[in-house]
VOBA-885436 format. One record per residue (C-alpha): x, y, z; residue number from 1. Coordinates in steps of 0.25 Angstrom, whole numbers, plus 2048, in hexadecimal, padded with zeros to 3 digits. Layout:
BEGIN
PT  px  py  pz num
PT   X   Y   Z NUM
...
END
This chain:
BEGIN
PT  px  py  pz num
PT A0D 5BE 421   1
PT A10 5CB 428   2
PT A14 5C9 436   3
PT A0E 5D0 442   4
PT A13 5CD 451   5
PT A0B 5CF 45D   6
PT A13 5D1 46A   7
PT A0B 5D0 477   8
PT A0E 5C9 484   9
PT 9FF 5C5 485  10
PT 9FB 5B9 47D  11
PT 9ED 5BD 47B  12
PT 9F1 5CB 475  13
PT 9FA 5C3 46B  14
PT 9EF 5BA 467  15
PT 9E5 5C5 466  16
PT 9EE 5CD 45D  17
PT 9F2 5C1 454  18
PT 9E3 5BE 452  19
PT 9E0 5CD 44E  20
PT 9EC 5CF 445  21
PT 9EC 5C2 43E  22
PT 9E0 5C7 436  23
PT 9E9 5D1 42F  24
PT 9F2 5C6 42A  25
PT 9FE 5C7 433  26
PT A07 5BC 437  27
PT A06 5BE 446  28
PT A12 5BB 44F  29
PT A10 5BC 45F  30
PT A1A 5BF 469  31
PT A18 5BF 478  32
PT A23 5C9 47C  33
PT A2D 5D3 476  34
PT A39 5CA 475  35
PT A31 5BF 46D  36
PT A2C 5CA 464  37
PT A39 5D0 461  38
PT A3F 5C2 45E  39
PT A33 5BF 455  40
PT A34 5CC 44E  41
PT A43 5C9 44B  42
PT A3F 5BC 445  43
PT A34 5C1 43D  44
PT A38 5CF 43A  45
PT A37 5CD 42B  46
PT A27 5CA 42B  47
PT A23 5D1 437  48
PT A1B 5DE 434  49
PT A15 5E2 442  50
PT A17 5E0 450  51
PT A0D 5E3 45B  52
PT A12 5E3 469  53
PT A0C 5E5 477  54
PT A12 5F0 47E  55
PT A13 5EA 48C  56
PT A1A 5DC 48D  57
PT A23 5D5 496  58
PT A32 5D7 493  59
PT A34 5DE 486  60
PT A28 5E8 484  61
PT A20 5EB 478  62
PT A28 5F8 474  63
PT A36 5F1 476  64
PT A31 5E5 46E  65
PT A2C 5EE 462  66
PT A39 5F6 462  67
PT A41 5EA 461  68
PT A39 5E4 456  69
PT A3A 5F2 44F  70
PT A49 5F0 44F  71
PT A48 5E2 449  72
PT A3F 5E7 43D  73
PT A3B 5F6 43E  74
PT A30 5F3 433  75
PT A28 5EB 43C  76
PT A1B 5F3 441  77
PT A1C 5F3 450  78
PT A0F 5F5 458  79
PT A0D 5F7 467  80
PT A01 5F1 46E  81
PT 9FE 5F4 47C  82
PT 9F3 5F5 487  83
PT 9FC 5FE 48E  84
PT 9FA 60A 485  85
PT A01 616 48A  86
PT A06 623 484  87
PT A15 61F 488  88
PT A15 612 481  89
PT A0F 617 475  90
PT A19 622 474  91
PT A24 618 477  92
PT A1F 60F 46C  93
PT A1F 61A 462  94
PT A2C 61F 465  95
PT A32 611 463  96
PT A2C 611 455  97
PT A21 607 458  98
PT A17 608 44C  99
PT A0A 606 454 100
PT A03 606 462 101
PT 9F7 5FE 465 102
PT 9F0 5FC 473 103
PT 9E8 5F1 479 104
PT 9DD 5ED 479 105
PT 9DC 5EE 46A 106
PT 9D1 5ED 460 107
PT 9D4 5E2 455 108
PT 9D1 5EB 449 109
PT 9D8 5F7 44E 110
PT 9E4 5EE 451 111
PT 9E5 5E9 443 112
PT 9E3 5F6 43D 113
PT 9EE 5FD 446 114
PT 9F8 5F2 442 115
PT 9F5 5F4 433 116
PT 9F6 603 435 117
PT A04 602 43D 118
PT A09 5F9 432 119
PT A05 602 427 120
PT A0B 60E 42E 121
PT A18 606 430 122
PT A19 603 421 123
PT A15 611 41D 124
PT A21 616 424 125
PT A2A 60E 41B 126
PT A25 616 40F 127
PT A21 623 415 128
PT A2A 62A 41F 129
PT A24 62B 42D 130
PT A25 63A 42D 131
PT A1D 63B 420 132
PT A12 632 426 133
PT A11 63B 432 134
PT A10 647 429 135
PT A06 641 420 136
PT 9FD 63D 42C 137
PT 9FF 64B 432 138
PT 9FC 652 425 139
PT 9F0 649 421 140
PT 9F8 642 416 141
PT 9FD 64E 40F 142
PT A0B 654 410 143
PT A0B 660 406 144
PT A18 664 400 145
PT A20 66E 408 146
PT A2D 674 409 147
PT A36 66F 414 148
PT A45 670 418 149
PT A4B 662 419 150
PT A57 65A 419 151
PT A58 64F 40F 152
PT A61 643 411 153
PT A65 639 406 154
PT A6C 62C 409 155
PT A71 623 3FE 156
PT A7A 617 3FC 157
PT A87 619 3F5 158
PT A89 60F 3E9 159
PT A7C 609 3EB 160
PT A7B 604 3DD 161
PT A88 5FC 3DE 162
PT A84 5F7 3EB 163
PT A77 5F2 3E7 164
PT A7D 5EA 3DB 165
PT A85 5E1 3E5 166
PT A79 5DD 3EE 167
PT A6D 5D4 3EC 168
PT A5F 5DA 3ED 169
PT A5E 5D5 3FB 170
PT A6B 5DA 400 171
PT A68 5E8 3F9 172
PT A5A 5E8 400 173
PT A61 5E5 40E 174
PT A6C 5EF 40C 175
PT A62 5FA 408 176
PT A56 5F7 411 177
PT A5D 5F2 41E 178
PT A6A 5F9 41E 179
PT A67 606 417 180
PT A59 60B 416 181
PT A54 606 423 182
PT A5F 60C 42B 183
PT A60 619 424 184
PT A51 61B 423 185
PT A50 619 432 186
PT A5A 624 435 187
PT A53 62E 42D 188
PT A46 62B 435 189
PT A4F 62C 442 190
PT A52 63A 43F 191
PT A44 63E 43B 192
PT A47 63E 42C 193
PT A3D 63A 422 194
PT A41 62F 419 195
PT A3D 634 40B 196
PT A40 628 402 197
PT A4A 61E 3FD 198
PT A50 621 3EF 199
PT A57 614 3EB 200
PT A62 613 3F6 201
PT A60 622 3FA 202
PT A59 626 407 203
PT A52 634 407 204
PT A4F 63A 415 205
PT A48 647 418 206
PT A4B 64F 425 207
PT A41 65A 427 208
PT A34 656 41F 209
PT A29 653 422 210
PT A2E 656 430 211
PT A39 660 434 212
PT A40 65F 441 213
PT A49 66C 43F 214
PT A56 664 43F 215
PT A53 65C 432 216
PT A61 65E 42C 217
PT A68 659 438 218
PT A5F 64D 439 219
PT A62 64A 42A 220
PT A71 64B 42D 221
PT A70 643 43A 222
PT A68 639 432 223
PT A73 638 428 224
PT A7E 636 432 225
PT A76 62B 439 226
PT A74 624 42B 227
PT A83 624 429 228
PT A85 61E 437 229
PT A7B 614 434 230
PT A81 610 426 231
PT A8E 60F 42D 232
PT A89 605 437 233
PT A81 5FD 42C 234
PT A8D 5FD 422 235
PT A96 5F7 42D 236
PT A8D 5EB 42D 237
PT A8B 5EA 41E 238
PT A9A 5EB 41C 239
PT A9C 5DD 422 240
PT A94 5D8 416 241
PT A9C 5E1 40C 242
PT A92 5EB 40A 243
PT A8F 5FA 40E 244
PT A85 605 40C 245
PT A8C 612 408 246
PT A83 61E 40B 247
PT A83 62C 407 248
PT A7A 637 40D 249
PT A76 645 408 250
PT A6D 64F 40F 251
PT A67 65C 40A 252
PT A5F 667 411 253
PT A56 672 40C 254
PT A48 675 408 255
PT A40 66A 401 256
PT A31 668 3FC 257
PT A2C 65D 405 258
PT A1E 656 404 259
PT A17 64A 3FD 260
PT A1A 649 3EE 261
PT A16 63F 3E4 262
PT A0A 63A 3DC 263
PT 9FD 632 3DF 264
PT A05 625 3DD 265
PT A10 629 3E7 266
PT A13 634 3F0 267
PT A1E 636 3FA 268
PT A23 641 404 269
PT A30 646 3FF 270
PT A38 653 3FD 271
PT A3D 65B 3F1 272
PT A48 666 3F1 273
PT A57 669 3F0 274
PT A5B 662 3FD 275
PT A56 655 3F7 276
PT A5F 656 3EB 277
PT A6B 65B 3F4 278
PT A69 64F 3FE 279
PT A68 645 3F2 280
PT A75 64B 3EB 281
PT A7D 64B 3F8 282
PT A79 63D 3FB 283
PT A7E 639 3ED 284
PT A8C 63F 3EF 285
PT A8E 63B 3FD 286
PT A99 631 3FF 287
PT A96 624 407 288
PT A94 628 416 289
PT A93 637 412 290
PT A87 640 416 291
PT A87 64D 40E 292
PT A7E 659 412 293
PT A7A 666 40B 294
PT A7E 674 410 295
PT A70 676 416 296
PT A71 669 41E 297
PT A7E 66C 423 298
PT A7A 67A 428 299
PT A6F 673 430 300
PT A78 668 436 301
PT A86 66E 437 302
PT A85 66F 446 303
PT A82 661 448 304
PT A8B 659 43D 305
PT A99 65A 438 306
PT A9A 65C 429 307
PT AA4 660 41F 308
PT AA1 668 413 309
PT AA1 662 405 310
PT AA1 66B 3F9 311
PT A9B 667 3EB 312
PT A9A 66F 3DF 313
PT A8D 669 3DA 314
PT A83 65E 3DD 315
PT A7B 657 3D2 316
PT A6D 65E 3D0 317
PT A70 66A 3D9 318
PT A75 677 3D2 319
PT A79 67E 3DF 320
PT A87 67A 3E5 321
PT A86 675 3F4 322
PT A8F 673 3FF 323
PT A8D 666 406 324
PT A92 65F 413 325
PT A96 651 417 326
PT A91 64E 425 327
PT A9C 648 42D 328
PT A94 645 43A 329
PT A8C 64B 446 330
PT A91 655 450 331
PT A8E 651 45F 332
PT A82 65A 460 333
PT A7B 654 454 334
PT A6F 64A 454 335
END
């Protein structure tokens, strides 16, 4: 059964919520304080889908409790329940990444509906970027194709085929999901990028669509540098087991066509254009630990990063000869 935890220092509230939510088939767990909830979440993180926590509790309050549980397993849906509904607590909860906010007293049917709604939204974010969901809600479910200037980032594992042959399915899954996709995907979000897709062991991120922040190239390069720092940290841990994840990154900047494309069977928000091809080709030729960027990207970030010019005669699939740059690190004034 799917686990749902109720955290409240009032026994009557815990019992009431259990009675209501058991109707939806949840395996209900009850905790009377934040520390107990964190300990239970750590023990049952594998089958715990949702945590509903009271905001005002002795000791560790509800926000602190949900933040700690999110560190244990970020895929758990975290909902704040409080009778002390204030704008400050709502904003604080949203800023902390809490998935939902409910107030007491609650209507039983509304509570069940809200729990389902927050869980669906949480799961949708795993398939559709949060920026895309926001744009869809704003534009009534339609994002018409339009031209945008963006920076495109591709990350890829060097020698992945050979690496995968030496690992069991479980080991390969852990390496990709835990040590690669989860870590690098989060960094794209951290720099307000849009996670476009995973293509095999490649990650494609977009900076500048559907939302532009005016410094999208810098955010793309800053994201890439953070990715390399994170992979260095991860590889120091993996090296103790005789394994490493060598990564190369390419970034292209320029005008693309952005929007929702596809058929009645499957649609997705994505981009098309030369910068996508450039970024993909640069990622393919990047050495392990190297970040390659195109000329236009460099022009936009040169005051913020150290980079050295690398000249290539030609790139597969691109007729024009380009100058490229290898990013060495950030300047003191960069992000």
